[in-house]
Structures are given as C-alpha cells and as structure tokens.
N, C-alpha and C positions, 0 to 999 in steps of 0.2 A: 771101282778105284776112285778115290776122291781127287778133286782137282789138283791139290798140292802134290799128290803122288804122281799124277800124270805129268805135271810140269817138271818135277824132279827127274822122272824117267826120260822125258824129252831132252832135258838139259844134259843128262848123262850120255844119251845116245849121240847128241850133237858133239859134245866134247870128245867122246871116243873117236868120232869121225875126224874132228880137227886134229887129234893126235896123229892119225894116219897120214894126213896131208901136210902136216907141219914141216917135215924135211923139204918138201918141194917148195913151199912158201919161203922157207929160210934161204934156200939157194937163190931164189929170185931177189930176196932182200939183200943178200950179199952182193949180187951183181949190181943192184941199184945203188948200194952204198959206195960202190967204186966209181960211179958216174960223177962227172962234173956238171954243174948246172949253169944254165944261161945266167949272165950277170943280172938280168932283170928279175930272175926268180926270187921271190921273197918268202914263199912257203910252199909246202907240198900238200895237195888235196887228194885224198883217197876217197872215192865214191863208189857206191854200189847203186844200181838202178834196176829194180825189178819189183813187180807187185808180189811176186812169189819167188821162192828159191827153186827155180826150175833150171832146165838146161840152158836157158837164155840168160841166166843170172851172171853178172860179172862184177869184178872189183877192178877199178881203174885208178891209176895214179897220174896226176897232172902237176907239173911245176907251174905255179901261179905268180903273176906280178902283183904289185901293191894295190892294184884296182880289182883284184880277184878274177883276172882274165888269164887263160892259159898262155904261157909264153910260146908254146908250140901246140900243134894239133895232133901230134903223134901219141903222147901219153904212154903208159905201160899198162897192159892188161894182165893182172895177176891170175895165174893158173888157167888162163884161157885155153880152151880146147884140150886141157889135160886132166881136169877133174871137175867134179861138181862140188861146190862149197857145202851145201846141205842137200844130201840125196833126197829124192822125192819119196823113197820108201820110209824116210823119217818124217819129212816135212808134211807130206800129204796123208799120213796115217790118220784115219778118221777119229781115232780115240783121243787125238790131241786138239780137235777143233775148239773145244771150250777154253783152251789156254792161250789162244791167239798165237799160233806158232810163228807167224811172220814177225811179230813184235819181239817175241822171246829169241828167235833165231838172229834177228838184227842186233839185239843187245849182246848176245854171245859172240857174234862175229866181231863186233867192235872191241869187246874185251880181249878176245883171242888175238886179234890183229895188233892191239896196243901192246900186249905182253911180248909178242914176237918182234914187233918194231923196236921196242926198247932194248931187246937183246941183240937184234941182228940188222936193224934198219939204219939208214944214214942219219947222222946227227947234225949235218951242216945247216939244215933249214928246219924251222918248225913244221910239224906235220899234223894233219887232222883227218879224221875219217867220219863219214856219215852218209846217210841215204841222199841221193841226188836231189830230192825234192825237200829235204829238211833244212830249216833255218839253223838248226843246232848241229854241231859236230863234236866229236870226241877228240880232245887234245892227246895225241899219242905219247907225249912226254910224261903225262901224269894221269891220264884217263879221265880228266875233268871234262865237264860239258861247257862248251863255249858257243856263243851265237856268231852268226856270219859277220855282223857289223863289228864285233869285237876283234874278230880275226883280221878284218881289213884295217882297223885302227892300229893293231899291233904291226901289221905288215908295213903300213905307211910310216910308222914310227921306227921301224927297223928292230922291233923287239923280237926276241927269240921264243918266248912262250908266255 
C-alpha cells in the first residue's frame, strides 16, 4: 500500500468514527450554546493535550479573558469519560506509522470540530481550537489558522474574529 493510500484509509476511518460520535458532541455544543459567559470572557479556547490519541486524550473548553487567561478554572471537558476521540485500534495501527497519525488526526479533529461548531456551537464569542502546546490555533468561525498573539490582539480590541 502506498503512503497516499494509507493516509486516505486512515482519514476515512477517523471520519467514520467522528460520524459515530458527532451526535454526542452536538448535544454538548447545544448545552454550551445555552450558557451565559462571565463578562470578562473575550473568547473561547478549545484545547486538546496529549502526545497521542489515547484514553487520556481530552478536548477542553475555556472561557478566556483579554489577556488569554481562563476566567474560571472549571472549563468544559468534551466527551470526557464517554468516548475516545480517535480509538487506539485506528491511531495505533502499525500500518499508519509512516503517515504521522498524530499530525493527521489533529488536523482532522480541528476540521471536524470547526464544522460542528459552526453548525451547533455558541456564536456569542470568538472561538479557537488547537493543541495545548501550539502557538497556532484554528478559528472556528472560518477554519483559518491564527497565532496566539493575534488572538490576544483581537480580544483586547473587542473584535469577534
């Protein structure tokens, strides 16, 4: 199997899994959309933090102030304890080692999340998703890439996207 075929197969398997868990995600997004945010909140940050897509993998939402600090320490943990975002039977399959499954799965996660956010997520505040350690995030309104400094400039200026 050539590398492109492996990547295409991996992408298809991950997308099929996302289709299965989308209804659960959308229920959580609808609940979040109904929340009111602290007046200090300027944007929403959705982060994932794991070196691999394992059982410890999580996706968390934080309401952030204009300085990029959480307005509370509670956050929201998407699908926590309910499902695995990318199952190990897909992620850890040895035939995908050459395609860098972590990088591909991260890109797919951000695309999927952005699509579902635009359809079901709250619109009151700008929202971004990205790996916890990354300087770059995906703007959930348009799927564009934006760096952390730009997010903070927008937040301080009161811009929505």
